[in-house]
C-alpha positions as MATLAB code, in Angstrom:
seq = 'XXXXXXXXXXXXXXXXXXXXXXXXXXXXXXXXXXXXXXXXXXXXXXXXXXXXXXXXXXXXXXXXXXXXXXXX';
ca = [
     -28.850  -70.003  -48.712;
     -31.096  -67.028  -50.180;
     -33.958  -66.045  -47.973;
     -36.943  -63.452  -48.484;
     -37.758  -61.095  -45.419;
     -41.010  -58.990  -45.251;
     -41.319  -55.923  -43.125;
     -44.646  -54.238  -43.706;
     -45.292  -54.150  -47.474;
     -41.147  -54.218  -48.254;
     -39.681  -57.471  -49.209;
     -36.153  -58.096  -49.811;
     -33.799  -61.100  -50.460;
     -30.891  -61.804  -48.159;
     -28.163  -64.293  -48.214;
     -27.703  -66.259  -44.867;
     -23.940  -65.992  -43.853;
     -23.864  -67.882  -40.685;
     -25.985  -69.761  -38.334;
     -25.316  -70.188  -34.757;
     -27.270  -72.355  -32.260;
     -27.670  -70.473  -28.837;
     -30.003  -72.856  -27.345;
     -31.957  -76.129  -28.228;
     -34.656  -74.079  -29.746;
     -32.954  -70.784  -30.518;
     -30.999  -70.017  -33.676;
     -28.901  -66.862  -34.508;
     -28.184  -65.794  -38.029;
     -26.159  -63.216  -39.776;
     -27.707  -62.098  -43.030;
     -26.285  -59.843  -45.934;
     -28.647  -57.872  -48.044;
     -28.573  -58.874  -52.029;
     -30.236  -55.574  -52.919;
     -29.767  -51.925  -52.083;
     -32.080  -50.995  -49.290;
     -33.351  -47.707  -48.095;
     -34.478  -48.098  -44.423;
     -35.736  -51.602  -44.748;
     -35.495  -51.928  -40.998;
     -37.009  -48.637  -40.151;
     -33.936  -46.790  -39.375;
     -31.191  -45.319  -41.688;
     -28.032  -47.990  -41.536;
     -25.655  -45.835  -43.538;
     -22.383  -44.884  -42.173;
     -22.930  -41.149  -42.422;
     -25.659  -39.526  -40.410;
     -26.508  -37.378  -37.615;
     -25.943  -38.280  -33.749;
     -29.785  -39.227  -33.598;
     -29.321  -41.546  -36.345;
     -26.336  -43.498  -34.944;
     -28.311  -43.880  -31.584;
     -31.335  -45.593  -33.864;
     -28.959  -47.819  -35.481;
     -27.441  -48.712  -31.931;
     -31.024  -49.149  -30.613;
     -31.954  -51.387  -33.532;
     -28.817  -53.519  -33.249;
     -29.385  -54.165  -29.594;
     -32.906  -55.124  -30.200;
     -31.929  -57.685  -32.961;
     -29.364  -59.030  -30.967;
     -31.544  -59.903  -28.315;
     -29.969  -57.954  -25.579;
     -33.260  -55.530  -25.141;
     -34.462  -56.985  -21.791;
     -35.997  -55.038  -19.255;
     -34.563  -54.843  -15.808;
     -37.153  -54.610  -12.984;
];
């Protein structure tokens, strides 16, 4: 399935690679970009980069995976 995502003024097409049901009303999906992207998510996700870029990538992946929960 091909979907279009929009983040601010940016739009891009992605292919849904897999879907997993986590709970009755919760799904998780893996998507792949169909177009070259330059910082669509607000961070540089290229394999090359500084330590700060790698930390930003890890923070984004944590946020997207749903593991970013506050601990009281």
